[in-house]
N, CA, C, O and CB atoms as a CASP TS submission, in Angstrom:
PFRMAT TS
TARGET T0000
AUTHOR 0000-0000-0000
METHOD Language model
MODEL 1
PARENT N/A
ATOM      1  N   MET     1      -7.215 -45.128 -12.095  1.00  0.00           N
ATOM      2  CA  MET     1      -6.162 -44.348 -11.472  1.00  0.00           C
ATOM      3  C   MET     1      -5.877 -44.945 -10.099  1.00  0.00           C
ATOM      4  O   MET     1      -6.799 -45.201  -9.326  1.00  0.00           O
ATOM      5  CB  MET     1      -6.559 -42.843 -11.365  1.00  0.00           C
ATOM      6  N   SER     2      -4.623 -45.162  -9.804  1.00  0.00           N
ATOM      7  CA  SER     2      -4.263 -45.723  -8.501  1.00  0.00           C
ATOM      8  C   SER     2      -3.946 -44.601  -7.524  1.00  0.00           C
ATOM      9  O   SER     2      -3.454 -43.539  -7.906  1.00  0.00           O
ATOM     10  CB  SER     2      -3.058 -46.683  -8.629  1.00  0.00           C
ATOM     11  N   HIS     3      -4.238 -44.861  -6.256  1.00  0.00           N
ATOM     12  CA  HIS     3      -3.956 -43.899  -5.190  1.00  0.00           C
ATOM     13  C   HIS     3      -3.001 -44.558  -4.223  1.00  0.00           C
ATOM     14  O   HIS     3      -3.306 -45.610  -3.662  1.00  0.00           O
ATOM     15  CB  HIS     3      -5.264 -43.430  -4.464  1.00  0.00           C
ATOM     16  N   GLU     4      -1.862 -43.956  -4.026  1.00  0.00           N
ATOM     17  CA  GLU     4      -0.872 -44.478  -3.093  1.00  0.00           C
ATOM     18  C   GLU     4      -0.973 -43.707  -1.791  1.00  0.00           C
ATOM     19  O   GLU     4      -0.888 -42.479  -1.781  1.00  0.00           O
ATOM     20  CB  GLU     4       0.561 -44.385  -3.681  1.00  0.00           C
ATOM     21  N   ALA     5      -1.153 -44.421  -0.700  1.00  0.00           N
ATOM     22  CA  ALA     5      -1.245 -43.775   0.611  1.00  0.00           C
ATOM     23  C   ALA     5       0.126 -43.267   1.023  1.00  0.00           C
ATOM     24  O   ALA     5       1.132 -43.960   0.872  1.00  0.00           O
ATOM     25  CB  ALA     5      -1.806 -44.752   1.677  1.00  0.00           C
ATOM     26  N   ARG     6       0.150 -42.060   1.541  1.00  0.00           N
ATOM     27  CA  ARG     6       1.391 -41.477   2.038  1.00  0.00           C
ATOM     28  C   ARG     6       1.165 -41.099   3.490  1.00  0.00           C
ATOM     29  O   ARG     6       0.164 -40.474   3.838  1.00  0.00           O
ATOM     30  CB  ARG     6       1.834 -40.236   1.185  1.00  0.00           C
ATOM     31  N   THR     7       2.101 -41.484   4.319  1.00  0.00           N
ATOM     32  CA  THR     7       1.972 -41.140   5.726  1.00  0.00           C
ATOM     33  C   THR     7       2.789 -39.907   6.079  1.00  0.00           C
ATOM     34  O   THR     7       2.587 -39.311   7.137  1.00  0.00           O
ATOM     35  CB  THR     7       2.397 -42.307   6.590  1.00  0.00           C
ATOM     36  N   SER     8       3.711 -39.518   5.202  1.00  0.00           N
ATOM     37  CA  SER     8       4.486 -38.308   5.444  1.00  0.00           C
ATOM     38  C   SER     8       4.917 -37.721   4.114  1.00  0.00           C
ATOM     39  O   SER     8       4.927 -38.408   3.093  1.00  0.00           O
ATOM     40  CB  SER     8       5.715 -38.600   6.339  1.00  0.00           C
ATOM     41  N   LEU     9       5.265 -36.467   4.135  1.00  0.00           N
ATOM     42  CA  LEU     9       5.710 -35.769   2.939  1.00  0.00           C
ATOM     43  C   LEU     9       7.129 -35.296   3.173  1.00  0.00           C
ATOM     44  O   LEU     9       7.383 -34.480   4.059  1.00  0.00           O
ATOM     45  CB  LEU     9       4.772 -34.579   2.588  1.00  0.00           C
ATOM     46  N   ASP    10       8.055 -35.811   2.375  1.00  0.00           N
ATOM     47  CA  ASP    10       9.445 -35.395   2.505  1.00  0.00           C
ATOM     48  C   ASP    10       9.701 -34.288   1.489  1.00  0.00           C
ATOM     49  O   ASP    10      10.036 -34.554   0.334  1.00  0.00           O
ATOM     50  CB  ASP    10      10.427 -36.599   2.292  1.00  0.00           C
ATOM     51  N   ALA    11       9.540 -33.061   1.928  1.00  0.00           N
ATOM     52  CA  ALA    11       9.724 -31.912   1.047  1.00  0.00           C
ATOM     53  C   ALA    11      11.007 -31.162   1.367  1.00  0.00           C
ATOM     54  O   ALA    11      11.162 -30.003   0.985  1.00  0.00           O
ATOM     55  CB  ALA    11       8.536 -30.972   1.152  1.00  0.00           C
ATOM     56  N   VAL    12      11.920 -31.814   2.064  1.00  0.00           N
ATOM     57  CA  VAL    12      13.175 -31.169   2.459  1.00  0.00           C
ATOM     58  C   VAL    12      13.959 -30.717   1.237  1.00  0.00           C
ATOM     59  O   VAL    12      14.575 -29.651   1.256  1.00  0.00           O
ATOM     60  CB  VAL    12      14.027 -32.122   3.308  1.00  0.00           C
ATOM     61  N   GLU    13      13.944 -31.506   0.188  1.00  0.00           N
ATOM     62  CA  GLU    13      14.729 -31.205  -1.004  1.00  0.00           C
ATOM     63  C   GLU    13      13.969 -30.343  -2.005  1.00  0.00           C
ATOM     64  O   GLU    13      14.486 -30.056  -3.085  1.00  0.00           O
ATOM     65  CB  GLU    13      15.164 -32.486  -1.668  1.00  0.00           C
ATOM     66  N   ALA    14      12.761 -29.929  -1.670  1.00  0.00           N
ATOM     67  CA  ALA    14      11.969 -29.105  -2.586  1.00  0.00           C
ATOM     68  C   ALA    14      12.642 -27.758  -2.806  1.00  0.00           C
ATOM     69  O   ALA    14      13.318 -27.223  -1.927  1.00  0.00           O
ATOM     70  CB  ALA    14      10.542 -28.905  -2.043  1.00  0.00           C
ATOM     71  N   ILE    15      12.441 -27.237  -3.983  1.00  0.00           N
ATOM     72  CA  ILE    15      12.882 -25.880  -4.307  1.00  0.00           C
ATOM     73  C   ILE    15      11.646 -25.001  -4.133  1.00  0.00           C
ATOM     74  O   ILE    15      10.703 -25.083  -4.920  1.00  0.00           O
ATOM     75  CB  ILE    15      13.497 -25.774  -5.789  1.00  0.00           C
ATOM     76  N   TRP    16      11.656 -24.160  -3.101  1.00  0.00           N
ATOM     77  CA  TRP    16      10.474 -23.381  -2.715  1.00  0.00           C
ATOM     78  C   TRP    16      10.424 -22.068  -3.460  1.00  0.00           C
ATOM     79  O   TRP    16      11.452 -21.436  -3.705  1.00  0.00           O
ATOM     80  CB  TRP    16      10.463 -23.125  -1.212  1.00  0.00           C
ATOM     81  N   ARG    17       9.203 -21.657  -3.822  1.00  0.00           N
ATOM     82  CA  ARG    17       8.996 -20.386  -4.509  1.00  0.00           C
ATOM     83  C   ARG    17       7.692 -19.761  -4.032  1.00  0.00           C
ATOM     84  O   ARG    17       6.786 -20.449  -3.562  1.00  0.00           O
ATOM     85  CB  ARG    17       8.980 -20.581  -6.049  1.00  0.00           C
ATOM     86  N   THR    18       7.621 -18.442  -4.163  1.00  0.00           N
ATOM     87  CA  THR    18       6.397 -17.716  -3.845  1.00  0.00           C
ATOM     88  C   THR    18       5.891 -17.052  -5.120  1.00  0.00           C
ATOM     89  O   THR    18       6.630 -16.914  -6.095  1.00  0.00           O
ATOM     90  CB  THR    18       6.638 -16.657  -2.714  1.00  0.00           C
ATOM     91  N   SER    19       4.659 -16.655  -5.104  1.00  0.00           N
ATOM     92  CA  SER    19       4.061 -15.980  -6.247  1.00  0.00           C
ATOM     93  C   SER    19       4.697 -14.609  -6.438  1.00  0.00           C
ATOM     94  O   SER    19       5.083 -13.948  -5.474  1.00  0.00           O
ATOM     95  CB  SER    19       2.539 -15.847  -6.066  1.00  0.00           C
ATOM     96  N   SER    20       4.799 -14.200  -7.681  1.00  0.00           N
ATOM     97  CA  SER    20       5.298 -12.851  -7.963  1.00  0.00           C
ATOM     98  C   SER    20       4.316 -11.793  -7.467  1.00  0.00           C
ATOM     99  O   SER    20       4.677 -10.623  -7.338  1.00  0.00           O
ATOM    100  CB  SER    20       5.550 -12.673  -9.470  1.00  0.00           C
ATOM    101  N   TYR    21       3.075 -12.196  -7.190  1.00  0.00           N
ATOM    102  CA  TYR    21       2.058 -11.281  -6.669  1.00  0.00           C
ATOM    103  C   TYR    21       2.189 -11.062  -5.163  1.00  0.00           C
ATOM    104  O   TYR    21       1.474 -10.231  -4.602  1.00  0.00           O
ATOM    105  CB  TYR    21       0.672 -11.811  -6.987  1.00  0.00           C
ATOM    106  N   SER    22       3.076 -11.781  -4.507  1.00  0.00           N
ATOM    107  CA  SER    22       3.176 -11.699  -3.050  1.00  0.00           C
ATOM    108  C   SER    22       3.778 -10.388  -2.565  1.00  0.00           C
ATOM    109  O   SER    22       3.555  -9.999  -1.418  1.00  0.00           O
ATOM    110  CB  SER    22       3.996 -12.844  -2.533  1.00  0.00           C
ATOM    111  N   GLY    23       4.518  -9.718  -3.391  1.00  0.00           N
ATOM    112  CA  GLY    23       5.090  -8.437  -3.009  1.00  0.00           C
ATOM    113  C   GLY    23       6.304  -8.546  -2.104  1.00  0.00           C
ATOM    114  O   GLY    23       6.821  -7.524  -1.654  1.00  0.00           O
ATOM    115  N   GLY    24       6.775  -9.758  -1.822  1.00  0.00           N
ATOM    116  CA  GLY    24       7.978  -9.937  -1.024  1.00  0.00           C
ATOM    117  C   GLY    24       7.843  -9.545   0.431  1.00  0.00           C
ATOM    118  O   GLY    24       8.852  -9.258   1.076  1.00  0.00           O
ATOM    119  N   GLN    25       6.640  -9.520   0.973  1.00  0.00           N
ATOM    120  CA  GLN    25       6.421  -9.114   2.356  1.00  0.00           C
ATOM    121  C   GLN    25       6.646 -10.233   3.366  1.00  0.00           C
ATOM    122  O   GLN    25       6.673  -9.977   4.569  1.00  0.00           O
ATOM    123  CB  GLN    25       5.034  -8.589   2.507  1.00  0.00           C
ATOM    124  N   GLY    26       6.808 -11.468   2.899  1.00  0.00           N
ATOM    125  CA  GLY    26       7.053 -12.579   3.812  1.00  0.00           C
ATOM    126  C   GLY    26       5.800 -13.244   4.344  1.00  0.00           C
ATOM    127  O   GLY    26       5.894 -14.221   5.088  1.00  0.00           O
ATOM    128  N   ASP    27       4.636 -12.745   3.986  1.00  0.00           N
ATOM    129  CA  ASP    27       3.366 -13.347   4.410  1.00  0.00           C
ATOM    130  C   ASP    27       2.757 -14.068   3.219  1.00  0.00           C
ATOM    131  O   ASP    27       1.747 -13.634   2.665  1.00  0.00           O
ATOM    132  CB  ASP    27       2.378 -12.267   4.975  1.00  0.00           C
ATOM    133  N   CYS    28       3.375 -15.163   2.835  1.00  0.00           N
ATOM    134  CA  CYS    28       3.017 -15.810   1.582  1.00  0.00           C
ATOM    135  C   CYS    28       2.814 -17.310   1.767  1.00  0.00           C
ATOM    136  O   CYS    28       3.187 -17.909   2.776  1.00  0.00           O
ATOM    137  CB  CYS    28       4.088 -15.553   0.534  1.00  0.00           C
ATOM    138  N   VAL    29       2.217 -17.863   0.758  1.00  0.00           N
ATOM    139  CA  VAL    29       2.168 -19.310   0.619  1.00  0.00           C
ATOM    140  C   VAL    29       3.310 -19.670  -0.320  1.00  0.00           C
ATOM    141  O   VAL    29       3.476 -19.044  -1.367  1.00  0.00           O
ATOM    142  CB  VAL    29       0.760 -19.816   0.074  1.00  0.00           C
ATOM    143  N   GLU    30       4.092 -20.669   0.046  1.00  0.00           N
ATOM    144  CA  GLU    30       5.177 -21.133  -0.809  1.00  0.00           C
ATOM    145  C   GLU    30       4.801 -22.488  -1.399  1.00  0.00           C
ATOM    146  O   GLU    30       4.138 -23.304  -0.758  1.00  0.00           O
ATOM    147  CB  GLU    30       6.512 -21.226  -0.017  1.00  0.00           C
ATOM    148  N   VAL    31       5.236 -22.702  -2.623  1.00  0.00           N
ATOM    149  CA  VAL    31       5.000 -23.957  -3.328  1.00  0.00           C
ATOM    150  C   VAL    31       6.357 -24.574  -3.626  1.00  0.00           C
ATOM    151  O   VAL    31       7.279 -23.889  -4.070  1.00  0.00           O
ATOM    152  CB  VAL    31       4.168 -23.738  -4.645  1.00  0.00           C
ATOM    153  N   GLY    32       6.471 -25.868  -3.379  1.00  0.00           N
ATOM    154  CA  GLY    32       7.724 -26.570  -3.623  1.00  0.00           C
ATOM    155  C   GLY    32       7.739 -27.230  -4.990  1.00  0.00           C
ATOM    156  O   GLY    32       6.740 -27.806  -5.422  1.00  0.00           O
ATOM    157  N   ASP    33       8.871 -27.144  -5.663  1.00  0.00           N
ATOM    158  CA  ASP    33       9.078 -27.815  -6.942  1.00  0.00           C
ATOM    159  C   ASP    33       9.985 -29.019  -6.736  1.00  0.00           C
ATOM    160  O   ASP    33      10.658 -29.138  -5.712  1.00  0.00           O
ATOM    161  CB  ASP    33       9.683 -26.845  -7.990  1.00  0.00           C
ATOM    162  N   ASP    34       9.993 -29.906  -7.719  1.00  0.00           N
ATOM    163  CA  ASP    34      10.875 -31.080  -7.748  1.00  0.00           C
ATOM    164  C   ASP    34      10.544 -32.119  -6.689  1.00  0.00           C
ATOM    165  O   ASP    34      11.444 -32.783  -6.174  1.00  0.00           O
ATOM    166  CB  ASP    34      12.296 -30.646  -7.576  1.00  0.00           C
ATOM    167  N   VAL    35       9.258 -32.271  -6.354  1.00  0.00           N
ATOM    168  CA  VAL    35       8.793 -33.346  -5.479  1.00  0.00           C
ATOM    169  C   VAL    35       7.853 -34.192  -6.338  1.00  0.00           C
ATOM    170  O   VAL    35       6.722 -33.779  -6.596  1.00  0.00           O
ATOM    171  CB  VAL    35       8.068 -32.787  -4.156  1.00  0.00           C
ATOM    172  N   PRO    36       8.296 -35.358  -6.782  1.00  0.00           N
ATOM    173  CA  PRO    36       7.501 -36.160  -7.716  1.00  0.00           C
ATOM    174  C   PRO    36       6.125 -36.541  -7.167  1.00  0.00           C
ATOM    175  O   PRO    36       6.006 -37.038  -6.047  1.00  0.00           O
ATOM    176  CB  PRO    36       8.257 -37.411  -8.077  1.00  0.00           C
ATOM    177  N   GLY    37       5.089 -36.300  -7.977  1.00  0.00           N
ATOM    178  CA  GLY    37       3.751 -36.759  -7.679  1.00  0.00           C
ATOM    179  C   GLY    37       2.963 -35.968  -6.660  1.00  0.00           C
ATOM    180  O   GLY    37       1.855 -36.367  -6.302  1.00  0.00           O
ATOM    181  N   ILE    38       3.501 -34.856  -6.179  1.00  0.00           N
ATOM    182  CA  ILE    38       2.807 -34.076  -5.155  1.00  0.00           C
ATOM    183  C   ILE    38       3.232 -32.612  -5.276  1.00  0.00           C
ATOM    184  O   ILE    38       4.347 -32.316  -5.706  1.00  0.00           O
ATOM    185  CB  ILE    38       3.111 -34.629  -3.722  1.00  0.00           C
ATOM    186  N   VAL    39       2.353 -31.716  -4.900  1.00  0.00           N
ATOM    187  CA  VAL    39       2.689 -30.290  -4.852  1.00  0.00           C
ATOM    188  C   VAL    39       2.711 -29.897  -3.382  1.00  0.00           C
ATOM    189  O   VAL    39       1.655 -29.779  -2.761  1.00  0.00           O
ATOM    190  CB  VAL    39       1.658 -29.406  -5.678  1.00  0.00           C
ATOM    191  N   PRO    40       3.907 -29.692  -2.811  1.00  0.00           N
ATOM    192  CA  PRO    40       3.976 -29.283  -1.407  1.00  0.00           C
ATOM    193  C   PRO    40       3.702 -27.783  -1.264  1.00  0.00           C
ATOM    194  O   PRO    40       4.171 -26.972  -2.062  1.00  0.00           O
ATOM    195  CB  PRO    40       5.358 -29.632  -0.812  1.00  0.00           C
ATOM    196  N   VAL    41       2.930 -27.436  -0.228  1.00  0.00           N
ATOM    197  CA  VAL    41       2.558 -26.044   0.034  1.00  0.00           C
ATOM    198  C   VAL    41       2.811 -25.767   1.513  1.00  0.00           C
ATOM    199  O   VAL    41       2.486 -26.589   2.370  1.00  0.00           O
ATOM    200  CB  VAL    41       1.051 -25.762  -0.351  1.00  0.00           C
ATOM    201  N   ARG    42       3.395 -24.600   1.809  1.00  0.00           N
ATOM    202  CA  ARG    42       3.671 -24.243   3.207  1.00  0.00           C
ATOM    203  C   ARG    42       3.532 -22.744   3.404  1.00  0.00           C
ATOM    204  O   ARG    42       3.458 -21.980   2.442  1.00  0.00           O
ATOM    205  CB  ARG    42       5.084 -24.705   3.625  1.00  0.00           C
ATOM    206  N   ASP    43       3.497 -22.338   4.659  1.00  0.00           N
ATOM    207  CA  ASP    43       3.446 -20.933   5.054  1.00  0.00           C
ATOM    208  C   ASP    43       4.885 -20.406   5.075  1.00  0.00           C
ATOM    209  O   ASP    43       5.748 -20.986   5.734  1.00  0.00           O
ATOM    210  CB  ASP    43       2.742 -20.753   6.461  1.00  0.00           C
ATOM    211  N   SER    44       5.142 -19.328   4.368  1.00  0.00           N
ATOM    212  CA  SER    44       6.508 -18.799   4.288  1.00  0.00           C
ATOM    213  C   SER    44       7.048 -18.336   5.642  1.00  0.00           C
ATOM    214  O   SER    44       8.261 -18.289   5.846  1.00  0.00           O
ATOM    215  CB  SER    44       6.554 -17.645   3.307  1.00  0.00           C
ATOM    216  N   LYS    45       6.144 -17.993   6.568  1.00  0.00           N
ATOM    217  CA  LYS    45       6.594 -17.559   7.897  1.00  0.00           C
ATOM    218  C   LYS    45       7.049 -18.728   8.760  1.00  0.00           C
ATOM    219  O   LYS    45       7.704 -18.531   9.784  1.00  0.00           O
ATOM    220  CB  LYS    45       5.481 -16.807   8.607  1.00  0.00           C
ATOM    221  N   ARG    46       6.697 -19.965   8.343  1.00  0.00           N
ATOM    222  CA  ARG    46       7.041 -21.153   9.123  1.00  0.00           C
ATOM    223  C   ARG    46       7.700 -22.191   8.215  1.00  0.00           C
ATOM    224  O   ARG    46       7.117 -23.249   7.979  1.00  0.00           O
ATOM    225  CB  ARG    46       5.780 -21.747   9.809  1.00  0.00           C
ATOM    226  N   PRO    47       8.902 -21.915   7.702  1.00  0.00           N
ATOM    227  CA  PRO    47       9.534 -22.821   6.746  1.00  0.00           C
ATOM    228  C   PRO    47       9.845 -24.215   7.306  1.00  0.00           C
ATOM    229  O   PRO    47      10.026 -25.160   6.538  1.00  0.00           O
ATOM    230  CB  PRO    47      10.797 -22.202   6.250  1.00  0.00           C
ATOM    231  N   THR    48       9.907 -24.348   8.605  1.00  0.00           N
ATOM    232  CA  THR    48      10.133 -25.676   9.186  1.00  0.00           C
ATOM    233  C   THR    48       8.839 -26.271   9.729  1.00  0.00           C
ATOM    234  O   THR    48       8.841 -27.342  10.336  1.00  0.00           O
ATOM    235  CB  THR    48      11.180 -25.600  10.303  1.00  0.00           C
ATOM    236  N   GLY    49       7.735 -25.562   9.502  1.00  0.00           N
ATOM    237  CA  GLY    49       6.431 -26.024   9.982  1.00  0.00           C
ATOM    238  C   GLY    49       5.816 -27.055   9.054  1.00  0.00           C
ATOM    239  O   GLY    49       6.502 -27.613   8.197  1.00  0.00           O
ATOM    240  N   PRO    50       4.534 -27.307   9.220  1.00  0.00           N
ATOM    241  CA  PRO    50       3.860 -28.340   8.442  1.00  0.00           C
ATOM    242  C   PRO    50       3.801 -28.002   6.952  1.00  0.00           C
ATOM    243  O   PRO    50       3.785 -26.838   6.552  1.00  0.00           O
ATOM    244  CB  PRO    50       2.458 -28.550   8.974  1.00  0.00           C
ATOM    245  N   VAL    51       3.770 -29.062   6.153  1.00  0.00           N
ATOM    246  CA  VAL    51       3.664 -28.948   4.702  1.00  0.00           C
ATOM    247  C   VAL    51       2.414 -29.698   4.271  1.00  0.00           C
ATOM    248  O   VAL    51       2.190 -30.842   4.667  1.00  0.00           O
ATOM    249  CB  VAL    51       4.943 -29.509   3.982  1.00  0.00           C
ATOM    250  N   LEU    52       1.610 -29.042   3.459  1.00  0.00           N
ATOM    251  CA  LEU    52       0.414 -29.660   2.909  1.00  0.00           C
ATOM    252  C   LEU    52       0.773 -30.235   1.550  1.00  0.00           C
ATOM    253  O   LEU    52       1.311 -29.521   0.704  1.00  0.00           O
ATOM    254  CB  LEU    52      -0.765 -28.638   2.802  1.00  0.00           C
ATOM    255  N   GLY    53       0.487 -31.513   1.323  1.00  0.00           N
ATOM    256  CA  GLY    53       0.754 -32.151   0.043  1.00  0.00           C
ATOM    257  C   GLY    53      -0.522 -32.240  -0.773  1.00  0.00           C
ATOM    258  O   GLY    53      -1.503 -32.841  -0.336  1.00  0.00           O
ATOM    259  N   ILE    54      -0.510 -31.644  -1.955  1.00  0.00           N
ATOM    260  CA  ILE    54      -1.686 -31.600  -2.814  1.00  0.00           C
ATOM    261  C   ILE    54      -1.368 -32.322  -4.120  1.00  0.00           C
ATOM    262  O   ILE    54      -0.263 -32.201  -4.649  1.00  0.00           O
ATOM    263  CB  ILE    54      -2.131 -30.132  -3.082  1.00  0.00           C
ATOM    264  N   SER    55      -2.336 -33.068  -4.634  1.00  0.00           N
ATOM    265  CA  SER    55      -2.107 -33.755  -5.907  1.00  0.00           C
ATOM    266  C   SER    55      -1.945 -32.712  -7.010  1.00  0.00           C
ATOM    267  O   SER    55      -2.545 -31.638  -6.943  1.00  0.00           O
ATOM    268  CB  SER    55      -3.278 -34.737  -6.237  1.00  0.00           C
ATOM    269  N   PRO    56      -1.139 -33.023  -8.024  1.00  0.00           N
ATOM    270  CA  PRO    56      -0.976 -32.075  -9.135  1.00  0.00           C
ATOM    271  C   PRO    56      -2.304 -31.710  -9.802  1.00  0.00           C
ATOM    272  O   PRO    56      -2.493 -30.559 -10.197  1.00  0.00           O
ATOM    273  CB  PRO    56      -0.034 -32.657 -10.172  1.00  0.00           C
ATOM    274  N   ALA    57      -3.218 -32.663  -9.933  1.00  0.00           N
ATOM    275  CA  ALA    57      -4.516 -32.382 -10.552  1.00  0.00           C
ATOM    276  C   ALA    57      -5.327 -31.409  -9.703  1.00  0.00           C
ATOM    277  O   ALA    57      -5.939 -30.483 -10.235  1.00  0.00           O
ATOM    278  CB  ALA    57      -5.306 -33.683 -10.761  1.00  0.00           C
ATOM    279  N   ALA    58      -5.335 -31.611  -8.388  1.00  0.00           N
ATOM    280  CA  ALA    58      -6.067 -30.707  -7.495  1.00  0.00           C
ATOM    281  C   ALA    58      -5.440 -29.316  -7.507  1.00  0.00           C
ATOM    282  O   ALA    58      -6.156 -28.316  -7.464  1.00  0.00           O
ATOM    283  CB  ALA    58      -6.092 -31.265  -6.058  1.00  0.00           C
ATOM    284  N   TRP    59      -4.121 -29.245  -7.566  1.00  0.00           N
ATOM    285  CA  TRP    59      -3.433 -27.951  -7.607  1.00  0.00           C
ATOM    286  C   TRP    59      -3.786 -27.206  -8.895  1.00  0.00           C
ATOM    287  O   TRP    59      -4.043 -26.002  -8.866  1.00  0.00           O
ATOM    288  CB  TRP    59      -1.899 -28.144  -7.499  1.00  0.00           C
ATOM    289  N   ALA    60      -3.799 -27.915 -10.018  1.00  0.00           N
ATOM    290  CA  ALA    60      -4.151 -27.299 -11.297  1.00  0.00           C
ATOM    291  C   ALA    60      -5.585 -26.769 -11.264  1.00  0.00           C
ATOM    292  O   ALA    60      -5.856 -25.680 -11.770  1.00  0.00           O
ATOM    293  CB  ALA    60      -3.982 -28.312 -12.449  1.00  0.00           C
ATOM    294  N   THR    61      -6.491 -27.525 -10.676  1.00  0.00           N
ATOM    295  CA  THR    61      -7.880 -27.086 -10.548  1.00  0.00           C
ATOM    296  C   THR    61      -7.970 -25.841  -9.677  1.00  0.00           C
ATOM    297  O   THR    61      -8.691 -24.899 -10.006  1.00  0.00           O
ATOM    298  CB  THR    61      -8.751 -28.210  -9.961  1.00  0.00           C
ATOM    299  N   PHE    62      -7.238 -25.835  -8.565  1.00  0.00           N
ATOM    300  CA  PHE    62      -7.197 -24.674  -7.672  1.00  0.00           C
ATOM    301  C   PHE    62      -6.720 -23.434  -8.423  1.00  0.00           C
ATOM    302  O   PHE    62      -7.337 -22.373  -8.321  1.00  0.00           O
ATOM    303  CB  PHE    62      -6.279 -24.953  -6.465  1.00  0.00           C
ATOM    304  N   LEU    63      -5.623 -23.558  -9.177  1.00  0.00           N
ATOM    305  CA  LEU    63      -5.083 -22.420  -9.928  1.00  0.00           C
ATOM    306  C   LEU    63      -6.071 -21.949 -10.995  1.00  0.00           C
ATOM    307  O   LEU    63      -6.215 -20.747 -11.217  1.00  0.00           O
ATOM    308  CB  LEU    63      -3.740 -22.797 -10.581  1.00  0.00           C
ATOM    309  N   ASP    64      -6.746 -22.883 -11.650  1.00  0.00           N
ATOM    310  CA  ASP    64      -7.746 -22.500 -12.658  1.00  0.00           C
ATOM    311  C   ASP    64      -8.849 -21.666 -12.031  1.00  0.00           C
ATOM    312  O   ASP    64      -9.316 -20.702 -12.638  1.00  0.00           O
ATOM    313  CB  ASP    64      -8.348 -23.747 -13.330  1.00  0.00           C
ATOM    314  N   HIS    65      -9.271 -22.021 -10.826  1.00  0.00           N
ATOM    315  CA  HIS    65     -10.323 -21.279 -10.139  1.00  0.00           C
ATOM    316  C   HIS    65      -9.846 -19.891  -9.697  1.00  0.00           C
ATOM    317  O   HIS    65     -10.640 -18.952  -9.632  1.00  0.00           O
ATOM    318  CB  HIS    65     -10.816 -22.070  -8.931  1.00  0.00           C
ATOM    319  N   LEU    66      -8.568 -19.764  -9.399  1.00  0.00           N
ATOM    320  CA  LEU    66      -8.035 -18.455  -9.017  1.00  0.00           C
ATOM    321  C   LEU    66      -8.007 -17.483 -10.190  1.00  0.00           C
ATOM    322  O   LEU    66      -8.174 -16.274 -10.027  1.00  0.00           O
ATOM    323  CB  LEU    66      -6.637 -18.607  -8.445  1.00  0.00           C
ATOM    324  N   ARG    67      -7.793 -18.035 -11.357  1.00  0.00           N
ATOM    325  CA  ARG    67      -7.705 -17.187 -12.550  1.00  0.00           C
ATOM    326  C   ARG    67      -9.077 -16.692 -12.889  1.00  0.00           C
ATOM    327  O   ARG    67      -9.245 -15.957 -13.862  1.00  0.00           O
ATOM    328  CB  ARG    67      -7.091 -17.944 -13.749  1.00  0.00           C
TER
END
């Protein structure tokens, strides 16, 4: 498996969504869709703030552990 180094994450074009469990209170973690090869995650209260880029495999493992 090859690992490509990334110095920045361009998630501007991501389609952001929150969990249906969030209750719509605005204190959520948002996940971006349509960013190839990475799962962008951000704080919904800071939409222009930092974005954490997680590999799809790591994200799947994280979700499995939550279940």
